C-alpha positions in Angstrom: 0.0 0.0 0.0 1.4 3.4 -1.0 0.8 6.2 1.5 -0.3 9.5 -0.1 1.1 12.7 1.0 -1.7 15.1 2.1 -1.3 18.6 0.8 -2.8 21.4 2.8 -4.7 23.9 0.7 -4.7 27.3 2.3 -7.0 29.9 0.7 -6.1 32.9 2.8 -5.1 36.4 1.9 -3.1 38.9 3.9 -6.2 40.9 4.4 -7.8 38.2 6.6 -8.2 39.5 10.2 -7.9 36.0 11.7 -4.6 35.1 10.1 -2.5 33.0 12.3 1.3 32.7 12.3 1.0 29.1 11.1 -1.1 30.2 8.2 1.4 32.9 7.2 4.1 30.2 7.4 2.2 27.9 5.0 1.7 30.8 2.6 5.3 31.7 2.7 6.4 28.0 2.2 4.2 27.7 -0.8 5.5 31.0 -2.2 9.1 29.9 -1.7 8.5 26.6 -3.5 6.9 28.3 -6.4 9.8 30.8 -6.6 12.3 27.9 -6.5 10.7 26.3 -9.5 10.6 29.6 -11.3 14.3 30.3 -10.6 15.3 26.8 -11.7 13.6 27.4 -15.1 15.3 30.8 -15.4 18.7 29.3 -14.6 18.2 26.6 -17.2 17.2 29.2 -19.8 20.3 31.3 -19.0 22.6 28.3 -19.3 21.2 27.4 -22.7 21.6 31.0 -23.9 25.1 31.1 -22.6 26.0 28.2 -25.0 24.3 30.0 -27.9 26.3 33.1 -27.1 29.6 31.1 -27.1 28.7 29.7 -30.5 27.9 33.2 -31.9 31.1 34.6 -30.4 33.2 31.9 -32.2 31.4 32.7 -35.5 32.1 36.4 -35.1 35.8 35.8 -34.5 35.9 33.6 -37.6 34.3 36.3 -39.7 36.8 38.9 -38.3 39.7 36.6 -39.2 38.3 36.1 -42.7 38.0 39.9 -43.2 41.6 40.5 -42.1 42.8 37.6 -44.3 41.0 39.1 -47.3 42.5 42.5 -46.7 46.0 41.1 -46.4 45.6 38.9 -49.5 44.6 42.0 -51.5 47.6 44.0 -50.2 50.0 41.2 -51.1 48.6 40.5 -54.5 
């Protein structure tokens, strides 16, 4: 038999007058977990963009070398 983890659903807002410290803690924990998921997605996207930028940088250096080589070839000919 597999035990299911019960999830507490809190539908409170900060405007509630009867807000208890434990309720605030639950809201904060839920907010932190959502933010952690969001930050992981952002970090993954940044890592993939970093690889793309490295590729573009290498292409740009290759084009610069081609331009210089073309200029030197014209001067020597």
